Structures are given as C-alpha cells and as structure tokens.
C-alpha positions as CSV (number, residue, x, y, z in Angstrom):
1,M,1.3,-37.4,1.8
2,A,4.8,-38.9,1.9
3,K,6.5,-39.9,-1.3
4,N,9.9,-41.3,-1.7
5,L,11.9,-39.5,-4.5
6,G,15.2,-40.1,-5.9
7,I,16.6,-36.4,-5.8
8,D,20.2,-35.8,-6.5
9,K,21.9,-35.0,-3.2
10,T,24.3,-32.4,-4.7
11,L,21.3,-30.8,-6.6
12,Q,19.2,-30.8,-3.5
13,A,22.0,-29.2,-1.3
14,T,22.6,-26.5,-3.9
15,A,18.8,-25.8,-4.2
16,Q,18.5,-25.5,-0.4
17,Q,21.7,-23.3,-0.1
18,I,20.5,-20.9,-3.0
19,S,17.0,-20.8,-1.7
20,G,17.7,-20.6,1.9
21,I,15.0,-23.3,2.6
22,Q,16.2,-25.9,5.2
23,T,13.7,-28.8,4.4
24,T,13.7,-31.1,1.5
25,S,10.1,-31.0,1.2
26,G,10.1,-27.1,1.1
27,T,12.7,-27.1,-1.5
28,A,10.8,-29.6,-3.6
29,D,7.6,-27.7,-3.3
30,T,9.4,-24.4,-4.2
31,A,11.0,-25.9,-7.2
32,L,7.8,-27.4,-8.4
33,D,6.0,-24.1,-8.0
34,E,8.8,-22.3,-9.9
35,S,8.7,-24.8,-12.7
36,T,4.8,-24.7,-13.1
37,E,5.2,-20.8,-13.1
38,H,7.8,-20.8,-15.7
39,R,6.1,-23.1,-18.0
40,T,2.9,-21.3,-17.8
41,Q,4.6,-18.0,-18.6
42,R,6.5,-19.6,-21.5
43,D,3.1,-20.8,-22.9
44,I,1.5,-17.4,-22.5
45,T,4.4,-15.8,-24.5
46,R,3.6,-18.2,-27.4
47,L,0.4,-16.1,-28.0
48,F,2.3,-12.8,-28.7
49,G,1.7,-11.7,-32.1
50,T,-1.3,-14.2,-32.6
51,I,-4.1,-12.3,-31.3
52,D,-5.8,-9.7,-33.5
53,F,-6.8,-6.2,-32.0
54,D,-9.0,-3.4,-33.2
55,P,-7.0,-0.2,-33.7
56,D,-10.3,1.8,-33.3
57,Y,-11.0,0.4,-30.0
58,D,-11.3,3.1,-27.3
59,Y,-10.7,1.6,-23.9
60,K,-11.2,5.0,-22.2
61,Q,-14.9,5.1,-23.7
62,M,-15.7,2.0,-21.7
63,R,-14.6,4.0,-18.4
64,V,-17.3,6.6,-18.9
65,R,-20.3,6.4,-16.4
C-alpha cells in the first residue's frame, strides 16, 4: 500500500545513516515500530506502584506437582 508522506529529507537521511537501512519505507517502518514499542513501555511503567501484592503469596508453592 503506497502512501505519500511529507518526511523531512534531513531527518530521513539521518535516520537511514544511523539505522543502516537503505530504503525510505524500511526506515519509516522501523521508526513506527520503535515509537510504538516506546509508548507501550512508557504506559506499562505508569503501573509501577499501583498494583497491590500479597506479601504472603508463595509462588514456589504453585510449582509443587
């Protein structure tokens, strides 16, 4: 699926040089993938300190067969 995007040529060239990816579409795909991963990880870190845990929970007990 072809799309016309207004990408800054300097930014594109810098991203291609840093990543080693030769194609514009490959560079764009990588950038979108990394952006999505970053934002997902950021959302997960917002949960830190908000989830209650049971200090008496014995996870090793669950391993007994």
